[in-house]
C-alpha positions as CSV (number, residue, x, y, z in Angstrom):
1,X,-86.2,37.2,-47.6
2,X,-85.9,40.0,-45.1
3,X,-84.2,43.2,-46.2
4,X,-82.0,44.8,-43.6
5,X,-82.0,48.3,-45.1
6,X,-78.2,48.6,-44.5
7,X,-76.2,50.0,-47.4
8,X,-72.7,51.2,-48.0
9,X,-70.3,51.4,-45.1
10,X,-72.9,50.2,-42.5
11,X,-73.5,47.1,-44.5
12,X,-69.8,46.4,-44.8
13,X,-69.2,46.9,-41.1
14,X,-72.1,44.7,-40.1
15,X,-71.0,42.0,-42.5
16,X,-67.5,42.1,-40.9
17,X,-69.0,41.8,-37.4
18,X,-71.1,38.8,-38.5
19,X,-68.0,37.2,-40.1
20,X,-66.0,37.7,-37.0
21,X,-68.8,36.1,-34.9
22,X,-68.8,33.1,-37.2
23,X,-65.0,32.8,-36.9
24,X,-65.3,32.9,-33.1
25,X,-68.1,30.4,-33.1
26,X,-66.0,28.0,-35.2
27,X,-63.1,28.4,-32.9
28,X,-65.2,27.9,-29.8
29,X,-67.3,25.0,-30.9
30,X,-65.2,23.0,-33.4
31,X,-62.1,21.1,-32.3
32,X,-61.0,20.4,-35.9
33,X,-61.2,24.1,-36.7
34,X,-59.0,24.9,-33.7
35,X,-56.4,22.3,-34.7
36,X,-56.4,23.6,-38.3
37,X,-56.2,27.2,-37.1
38,X,-53.1,26.6,-35.0
39,X,-51.6,24.6,-37.9
40,X,-52.2,27.7,-40.0
41,X,-50.5,29.9,-37.4
42,X,-47.4,27.7,-37.8
43,X,-47.6,27.1,-41.6
44,X,-48.2,30.6,-42.8
45,X,-44.9,32.0,-41.5
46,X,-43.2,28.9,-42.8
47,X,-44.7,29.5,-46.2
48,X,-43.2,33.0,-46.2
49,X,-39.8,31.5,-45.5
50,X,-40.0,28.5,-47.8
51,X,-41.7,30.1,-50.8
52,X,-39.1,31.3,-53.2
53,X,-41.4,33.8,-54.9
54,X,-44.9,35.3,-54.6
55,X,-46.6,32.6,-56.5
56,X,-45.2,29.8,-54.3
57,X,-46.0,31.8,-51.1
58,X,-49.5,32.4,-52.4
59,X,-50.0,28.7,-53.2
60,X,-48.7,27.6,-49.8
61,X,-50.7,30.2,-47.8
62,X,-53.8,29.8,-50.0
63,X,-54.0,26.1,-49.6
64,X,-54.0,26.5,-45.8
65,X,-56.6,29.3,-45.8
66,X,-58.7,27.1,-48.2
67,X,-58.6,24.3,-45.5
68,X,-59.9,26.8,-42.9
69,X,-62.6,28.0,-45.2
70,X,-63.8,24.5,-46.0
71,X,-63.8,23.5,-42.3
72,X,-66.0,26.5,-41.5
73,X,-68.4,25.5,-44.3
74,X,-68.5,21.9,-43.1
75,X,-69.2,23.1,-39.5
76,X,-72.0,25.3,-40.8
77,X,-73.5,22.3,-42.6
78,X,-73.3,20.1,-39.5
79,X,-74.9,22.9,-37.4
80,X,-77.8,23.2,-39.7
81,X,-78.3,19.4,-39.9
82,X,-78.1,19.1,-36.1
83,X,-80.5,22.0,-35.7
84,X,-83.3,19.9,-37.3
85,X,-83.1,17.1,-34.8
86,X,-81.1,14.1,-33.7
87,X,-83.0,11.4,-35.5
88,X,-81.1,9.5,-38.2
89,X,-82.0,10.5,-41.7
90,X,-80.3,9.5,-44.9
91,X,-80.1,13.0,-46.3
92,X,-78.6,14.3,-43.0
93,X,-76.0,11.7,-43.0
94,X,-75.2,12.3,-46.7
95,X,-74.8,16.1,-46.1
96,X,-72.4,15.5,-43.2
97,X,-70.4,12.9,-45.1
98,X,-70.1,15.3,-48.1
99,X,-68.9,18.1,-45.8
100,X,-66.4,15.7,-44.3
101,X,-65.2,14.7,-47.8
102,X,-64.8,18.4,-48.7
103,X,-62.5,18.8,-45.7
104,X,-60.5,15.7,-46.7
105,X,-60.0,17.1,-50.2
106,X,-58.9,20.4,-48.8
107,X,-56.3,18.5,-46.6
108,X,-55.1,16.7,-49.8
109,X,-54.7,20.1,-51.5
110,X,-52.6,21.3,-48.6
111,X,-50.4,18.2,-48.6
112,X,-50.0,18.1,-52.4
113,X,-49.3,21.8,-52.7
114,X,-46.7,21.8,-49.9
115,X,-45.0,18.7,-51.2
116,X,-44.8,20.0,-54.8
117,X,-43.5,23.5,-53.8
118,X,-40.9,22.2,-51.3
119,X,-39.6,19.1,-53.1
120,X,-40.0,19.8,-56.8
């Protein structure tokens, strides 16, 4: 593993730059991420209005941010799998299916959290 030599504030700044580049790449190349991003833009202010206390607001907002996080990880998995060629391979298909399942579970978490906080 290559060692960058960056420490302290330089390391933190560079990590932030790389993170921002990843965020921009997800937005540019992934339709699902764009849809979920705009859903988050709508739902986060709604969560601040609907949540009756800090815990409820944190649950509502956290579930939406978790969905974005999982979508980015799924996109990263797909990019790596696609990088190694277009031929069909059982392990490649399995990796993509598992990533998709993770996104589905994150969506279930959003729905369950919002339903429970709002209606119960």
